[in-house]
C-alpha positions as CSV (number, residue, x, y, z in Angstrom):
1,M,18.0,5.9,3.9
2,T,20.4,3.7,4.4
3,G,19.9,1.0,2.2
4,A,21.8,-0.1,-0.8
5,T,20.5,1.5,-4.1
6,S,20.1,-1.1,-7.2
7,G,22.3,-1.3,-10.2
8,A,21.9,-0.3,-13.9
9,N,19.9,-2.7,-16.1
10,E,18.6,-4.4,-12.9
11,T,14.6,-5.5,-13.2
12,I,12.2,-4.2,-10.2
13,N,8.6,-5.2,-9.9
14,A,6.1,-4.6,-7.8
15,L,2.7,-6.4,-7.1
16,D,0.1,-4.4,-5.3
17,V,-2.4,-6.8,-4.0
18,G,-5.5,-5.2,-3.1
19,T,-9.4,-6.2,-2.3
20,S,-10.6,-4.5,-5.5
21,K,-7.7,-4.7,-7.9
22,V,-4.3,-6.2,-8.6
23,V,-1.7,-3.9,-10.0
24,A,1.3,-5.5,-11.5
25,L,4.6,-3.3,-12.7
26,I,7.6,-4.4,-14.2
27,S,10.4,-2.0,-14.5
28,Q,13.9,-1.2,-15.2
29,V,16.9,1.1,-13.6
30,D,18.8,3.1,-16.2
31,E,22.0,4.1,-16.3
32,R,21.4,7.2,-13.8
33,G,19.5,4.9,-11.1
34,Q,16.0,5.7,-12.4
35,L,13.3,3.8,-12.8
36,K,11.2,3.4,-15.7
37,V,8.4,1.2,-16.1
38,I,8.4,-1.4,-19.5
39,G,5.3,-3.1,-18.2
40,A,1.8,-2.9,-16.5
41,G,-0.8,-5.1,-15.6
42,R,-4.1,-5.0,-13.8
43,S,-6.9,-7.4,-12.7
44,V,-9.9,-7.5,-10.9
45,S,-9.2,-8.7,-7.5
46,Q,-10.8,-12.2,-6.5
47,G,-10.6,-13.9,-3.5
48,L,-9.8,-10.8,-0.8
49,R,-11.7,-9.3,1.6
50,K,-10.6,-6.4,3.8
51,G,-7.4,-6.7,2.3
52,T,-6.7,-10.6,3.4
53,V,-6.8,-13.4,1.6
54,I,-10.0,-15.6,1.9
55,N,-9.9,-17.7,-1.4
56,T,-6.1,-18.6,-2.5
57,T,-7.3,-20.3,-5.8
58,D,-9.3,-17.1,-6.9
59,A,-6.5,-14.6,-5.4
60,T,-4.1,-16.6,-7.3
61,A,-5.8,-16.8,-10.5
62,A,-6.3,-13.0,-10.4
63,I,-2.6,-12.2,-9.6
64,A,-1.9,-14.6,-12.8
65,K,-3.7,-12.2,-15.0
66,A,-2.3,-9.2,-14.0
67,I,1.1,-10.6,-14.4
68,E,0.8,-12.0,-17.7
69,E,-0.7,-8.3,-19.1
70,A,2.6,-7.4,-17.5
71,E,4.7,-9.6,-18.6
72,R,3.2,-9.1,-22.2
73,T,3.6,-5.4,-22.3
74,A,7.2,-5.7,-20.8
75,G,8.5,-8.5,-23.5
76,V,10.2,-10.1,-20.3
77,T,9.1,-12.2,-17.6
78,M,8.4,-11.2,-13.9
79,E,11.0,-13.5,-12.0
80,S,10.5,-11.7,-8.5
81,A,8.8,-8.9,-7.2
82,Y,8.3,-6.7,-4.4
83,V,4.1,-7.2,-2.7
84,S,1.9,-5.0,-0.6
85,I,0.1,-6.3,2.4
86,S,-3.0,-4.7,4.1
87,G,-5.5,-6.0,6.5
88,A,-6.3,-5.3,10.1
89,H,-4.3,-8.2,11.4
90,I,-1.1,-6.0,10.9
91,S,0.4,-3.9,13.9
92,A,3.3,-2.0,14.9
93,I,5.4,-1.7,17.9
94,G,8.4,0.3,18.8
95,S,12.1,-1.5,19.1
96,K,15.4,-0.7,19.8
97,G,18.7,-2.5,18.3
98,V,22.4,-2.0,19.5
99,V,25.8,-2.2,17.6
100,D,29.3,-1.6,19.3
101,L,31.6,-0.3,16.9
102,G,34.9,-1.4,18.8
103,K,36.9,0.0,21.9
104,N,38.7,2.2,19.6
105,G,35.8,3.3,17.7
106,R,35.6,3.6,13.6
107,R,33.4,4.7,11.0
108,V,29.6,3.5,10.6
109,T,28.9,1.4,7.6
110,A,25.7,0.7,5.9
111,E,26.2,-3.1,7.4
112,D,26.6,-1.7,11.0
113,C,22.8,-0.2,10.3
114,Q,21.6,-3.1,8.9
115,K,22.9,-5.5,11.9
116,A,21.2,-2.6,14.2
117,L,17.5,-3.2,12.6
118,D,18.1,-6.5,12.7
119,Q,18.7,-6.8,16.3
120,A,15.4,-4.2,16.6
121,G,13.5,-6.7,14.8
122,G,15.0,-9.6,16.5
123,I,11.9,-9.2,19.0
124,A,9.8,-12.3,20.6
125,L,6.7,-12.8,18.9
126,P,3.6,-15.1,19.6
127,H,4.0,-18.4,17.2
128,N,1.1,-17.0,15.3
129,R,2.4,-13.8,14.3
130,E,5.6,-12.3,12.2
131,M,7.5,-9.7,11.1
132,I,6.5,-7.7,7.9
133,N,9.0,-4.8,8.0
134,V,11.5,-3.0,10.2
135,V,12.1,0.6,9.8
136,A,14.4,2.8,11.3
137,R,13.0,6.2,12.9
138,Q,16.2,7.4,13.9
139,Y,19.8,6.8,14.7
140,K,21.8,7.8,18.4
141,L,25.9,7.4,17.6
142,D,27.4,7.7,21.0
143,D,25.6,11.0,22.4
144,K,24.6,12.4,19.6
145,E,20.8,11.7,18.8
146,G,18.3,12.3,15.7
147,I,20.6,11.1,13.4
148,D,18.9,10.3,9.9
149,N,21.7,8.6,8.3
150,P,24.8,7.9,10.5
151,V,26.7,6.2,7.4
152,G,30.4,7.6,7.7
153,S,30.3,9.3,10.8
154,M,32.8,8.1,13.4
155,G,31.7,6.7,16.8
156,Y,31.9,3.5,19.5
157,R,27.8,2.8,19.8
158,L,25.4,2.7,17.4
159,E,21.6,2.7,18.1
160,V,18.4,2.7,16.1
161,E,15.2,3.2,17.2
162,A,12.9,1.2,15.0
163,T,9.3,0.5,13.8
164,V,8.5,-3.2,13.8
165,V,5.3,-4.2,11.3
166,T,4.1,-7.5,12.4
167,G,1.2,-9.5,10.9
168,A,-0.9,-12.5,11.7
169,S,1.1,-15.5,10.1
170,S,-1.4,-17.4,8.5
171,N,-2.8,-14.2,6.8
172,I,1.1,-13.5,5.5
173,Q,1.4,-17.2,4.3
174,N,-2.0,-17.4,2.5
175,L,-0.6,-14.0,0.5
176,T,2.7,-15.7,0.3
177,N,1.4,-18.8,-1.1
178,C,-0.4,-16.9,-4.0
179,I,2.6,-15.4,-5.3
180,L,4.9,-18.4,-5.1
181,D,2.1,-20.1,-6.8
182,N,2.4,-18.1,-9.7
183,G,6.0,-18.7,-10.1
184,V,7.3,-15.3,-8.2
185,R,9.8,-15.1,-5.9
186,I,8.8,-12.1,-3.0
187,S,11.5,-9.8,-2.9
188,D,9.9,-8.1,0.4
189,L,6.8,-7.9,1.5
190,V,6.0,-4.3,2.2
191,L,3.0,-2.8,4.4
192,E,1.0,-0.7,2.0
193,P,0.9,2.6,3.5
194,L,4.4,2.6,3.7
195,A,4.7,1.7,0.1
196,S,2.5,4.6,-0.9
197,A,4.3,6.9,1.0
198,E,7.7,6.2,-0.7
199,A,5.7,7.6,-3.8
200,V,3.6,10.3,-2.6
201,L,5.0,12.3,0.6
202,S,7.4,15.2,-0.3
203,R,10.4,15.7,1.5
204,E,8.9,19.1,3.6
205,E,6.0,17.0,4.4
206,L,8.4,14.0,5.9
207,S,10.6,16.5,7.7
208,A,7.7,18.3,9.3
209,G,5.5,15.4,10.1
210,V,2.4,14.3,8.4
211,V,-0.1,11.7,8.2
212,L,-0.6,9.4,5.3
213,V,-3.9,7.4,4.6
214,D,-4.4,5.1,1.9
215,I,-7.8,4.4,1.4
216,G,-8.6,1.4,-0.7
217,A,-11.8,-0.8,-1.5
218,G,-11.7,-2.8,2.1
219,T,-9.2,-1.2,4.5
220,A,-7.7,2.4,4.9
221,G,-4.1,2.1,6.0
222,V,-2.6,4.8,8.2
223,A,1.3,5.7,8.4
224,I,1.9,8.7,10.9
225,Y,5.5,10.0,10.0
226,I,7.6,12.0,12.1
227,D,11.4,13.2,11.6
228,K,11.2,11.7,8.0
229,A,10.0,8.0,9.5
230,P,7.1,6.1,10.2
231,W,6.4,6.0,13.8
232,Q,2.8,4.3,14.0
233,T,1.0,2.6,11.3
234,H,-2.7,1.1,11.7
235,C,-5.1,-0.2,9.4
236,L,-9.0,0.5,9.6
237,E,-11.6,-1.6,8.4
238,V,-13.0,0.9,6.3
239,G,-13.0,1.4,2.6
240,G,-14.6,2.5,-0.8
241,Q,-16.8,-0.9,-0.2
242,Y,-18.8,0.6,2.6
243,L,-19.8,3.5,0.0
244,V,-20.5,0.9,-2.6
245,H,-22.8,-1.2,0.3
246,D,-24.7,1.9,1.5
247,V,-25.5,2.9,-2.3
248,S,-26.8,-0.2,-3.2
249,S,-28.8,-0.8,-0.1
250,V,-30.3,2.4,0.1
251,L,-30.8,2.7,-3.8
252,R,-31.2,-0.7,-4.2
253,M,-29.2,-1.7,-7.0
254,S,-26.5,-4.3,-7.4
255,Q,-23.3,-3.5,-5.9
256,E,-21.7,-2.9,-9.4
257,S,-24.1,-0.5,-10.5
258,A,-23.7,1.1,-7.5
259,E,-19.4,1.5,-7.7
260,A,-20.1,2.6,-11.3
261,L,-22.9,5.4,-10.1
262,I,-20.3,6.6,-7.4
263,R,-17.5,6.7,-10.0
264,Q,-19.1,8.6,-12.1
265,F,-21.2,11.1,-10.2
266,G,-20.2,10.8,-6.7
267,H,-19.6,13.7,-4.2
268,A,-18.7,13.7,-0.9
269,L,-20.4,17.1,-0.1
270,P,-24.1,17.2,-1.2
271,E,-24.1,20.9,-1.3
272,R,-21.9,21.1,-4.2
273,V,-24.0,19.2,-6.0
274,P,-27.2,20.7,-7.9
275,V,-30.3,20.3,-6.6
276,D,-32.2,19.3,-9.6
277,A,-29.6,16.9,-11.0
278,E,-30.5,13.5,-12.0
279,V,-29.1,10.7,-13.8
280,R,-30.4,6.9,-14.6
281,A,-28.8,4.1,-13.3
282,G,-29.3,0.4,-12.5
283,A,-32.0,-1.1,-10.2
284,F,-33.3,-4.1,-9.2
285,G,-36.7,-5.1,-10.3
286,Q,-38.6,-5.3,-13.7
287,E,-37.6,-2.0,-15.4
288,G,-34.0,-2.3,-14.1
289,Q,-33.4,1.0,-14.5
290,Q,-34.6,4.0,-12.1
291,V,-33.7,7.9,-12.2
292,V,-31.3,9.1,-9.1
293,R,-31.0,12.3,-7.8
294,R,-27.0,13.2,-7.6
295,R,-27.5,15.2,-4.5
296,V,-29.6,11.9,-2.6
297,L,-26.6,10.1,-4.1
298,A,-24.2,12.9,-2.5
299,E,-26.2,12.5,0.8
300,I,-25.4,8.8,1.1
301,I,-21.9,9.2,0.4
302,N,-21.3,12.0,2.8
303,A,-22.5,10.2,5.8
304,R,-19.9,7.5,5.5
305,A,-17.1,9.9,4.1
306,E,-17.7,11.8,7.5
307,E,-17.3,8.6,9.4
308,L,-14.1,7.6,7.8
309,A,-12.8,11.3,8.4
310,D,-13.7,10.8,12.2
311,L,-12.2,7.6,12.4
312,I,-8.8,9.0,10.9
313,L,-8.5,11.7,13.4
314,S,-9.5,9.4,16.2
315,E,-6.5,7.1,15.1
316,V,-4.2,9.8,15.0
317,K,-5.2,11.2,18.2
318,R,-4.9,7.9,19.9
319,S,-1.4,7.5,18.9
320,G,-0.4,10.6,20.9
321,Y,1.2,12.0,17.7
322,D,-1.3,14.1,16.3
323,G,0.4,17.4,17.5
324,L,3.3,16.6,15.6
325,T,2.1,16.3,12.1
326,P,1.9,20.1,11.1
327,A,1.9,18.8,7.2
328,G,-1.7,17.0,8.3
329,V,-2.9,14.6,6.2
330,V,-2.2,13.1,2.6
331,L,-4.6,10.8,1.4
332,T,-4.2,8.4,-1.2
333,G,-5.5,5.1,-2.8
334,G,-8.7,4.7,-5.3
335,V,-11.2,5.9,-3.1
336,A,-9.2,9.4,-2.4
337,Q,-10.2,10.7,-6.1
338,L,-13.9,10.8,-4.8
339,P,-14.9,14.6,-5.5
340,G,-15.2,16.8,-2.4
341,L,-13.5,14.0,0.2
342,S,-9.9,16.0,0.6
343,D,-12.3,19.2,1.6
344,L,-14.6,17.4,3.8
345,S,-11.5,15.8,5.7
346,A,-10.4,19.0,6.2
347,T,-13.4,20.5,7.6
348,R,-13.8,17.5,9.9
349,M,-10.3,16.8,10.7
350,R,-9.2,21.0,11.0
351,W,-5.9,19.9,9.7
352,P,-4.3,20.5,6.0
353,V,-5.3,18.0,3.8
354,R,-4.5,16.9,0.4
355,I,-4.8,14.3,-2.3
356,G,-1.4,12.3,-2.9
357,Q,-0.6,11.0,-6.3
358,P,2.6,9.4,-7.4
359,N,5.3,12.2,-7.8
360,G,6.9,11.4,-11.0
361,A,10.2,10.1,-9.3
362,V,9.2,6.8,-11.6
363,A,9.1,7.5,-15.6
364,S,6.6,5.3,-17.1
365,T,4.7,5.1,-20.8
366,F,1.8,4.1,-19.0
367,D,-0.5,6.6,-17.0
368,L,0.5,5.8,-13.5
369,N,-0.5,9.4,-12.1
370,S,-3.3,8.6,-10.4
371,P,-3.7,7.9,-6.5
372,E,-4.7,4.1,-7.0
373,Y,-1.2,3.6,-8.1
374,A,0.2,4.9,-5.3
375,A,1.0,1.6,-3.7
376,A,2.5,-0.2,-6.7
377,V,4.7,2.7,-7.5
378,G,5.9,3.3,-4.0
379,L,6.6,-0.5,-4.0
380,L,8.9,-0.1,-7.2
381,L,10.9,2.6,-5.1
382,W,10.9,0.8,-1.8
383,G,12.6,-1.5,-4.0
384,L,15.4,0.9,-5.5
385,H,16.4,2.5,-2.1
386,R,16.2,-0.5,0.4
387,G,17.0,-3.4,-1.8
388,A,15.5,-7.0,-1.4
389,K,14.9,-9.0,1.9
390,P,13.6,-12.4,0.0
391,R,11.4,-14.3,2.1
392,N,11.0,-17.6,0.3
393,L,13.0,-20.1,-1.5
394,E,12.8,-20.0,-5.3
395,P,9.9,-21.6,-6.4
396,V,9.4,-23.8,-9.6
397,R,8.3,-21.7,-12.6
398,P,5.2,-22.3,-14.9
399,G,6.2,-21.7,-18.2
400,P,5.2,-18.6,-20.4
401,G,1.4,-18.1,-20.8
402,K,0.4,-21.3,-18.5
403,R,-0.8,-19.5,-15.3
404,I,-4.5,-19.2,-16.3
405,L,-4.7,-21.9,-18.5
406,D,-3.3,-24.2,-15.7
407,Y,-5.8,-22.4,-13.3
408,F,-8.8,-23.3,-15.9
409,K,-7.7,-26.8,-16.1
410,S,-7.7,-27.2,-12.5
411,L,-11.3,-26.6,-12.6
412,L,-11.9,-29.2,-15.2
413,P,-13.5,-32.9,-13.9
414,I,-10.6,-35.5,-13.5
415,S,-11.5,-38.3,-15.7
416,S,-11.0,-41.7,-14.6
């Protein structure tokens, strides 16, 4: 990567805004250039569906709760943050940018690389779409192709082939407003699977070619990496909520009870669950309780899990890059914790599959090793390696502790 690294004592923060949860992390860069998380907050997400904001008031309040907790545990204020974005409105296209290094040639600088990326991102877009990220696939310096990092090399003409991620302007603005209304500047918006990849993919996987799938509650973000760079991204409108809906419908229980049942006893492979295993669970009706056979629960989950694996396989094949990803598939996100999902996916796809969790590149006294924190940790690494690309003017900041209070005040009737 060619972006500038951050300096010692700098604060880098993350806001992972998902369909089911909001995670806020506050970190500092130490004298060795390493990140340490000093504050963490989590809240139940409200006002989002399939990764997209549908109620800005509720979403803003949920984000506020996560920020407040992170600030309280860190003892510092979150002034800015790298923010995740997902949803079916997002798409990616390839583009190229060129920089002339002069008739006498010279050494390539990081600024040259950024100029080439800026040119690649300067494509014409419809009025209702805007750019989210521009990520280099590979550089070409004169007649030398496939260069990862040309900085310092001599040449006359620098060319970059890049992946340009775009999204619907209205969806981007709604999310942006929810962050700004909490008094937080946006250092950069980052597509969720790209953020997760920063935290979970190994160098060997990136070099060989790999598919990263971040499975959240409402969506599954797919990023296909070839030669260490993302060549294709896509967002599938399937996620953990589909499992919850199916279990809730078949077993006639609330979605809250269904989610709790899946988290505690769910399995994607019915044959690995004892035939006679039973648990008590919630139910609609006068009794409010029922006995559920765990294998029946696994059979309900299995049908949707197979569908998810098949959709991922179809998406990769549709991209045309399926023969270029020998490292297989890395599943991350909250749903990746479902027992049996990796083995089921490997069988359906006939590819290597593993569960990706944060790789330890970020130190923390908080437990952030679960796949569900991959995107949040990856946002911190994105900020460390790539630097900020602010998307907004500095907002007026509410005072400490006022975010949630102001929200509840807004719900009170106005007296005349």
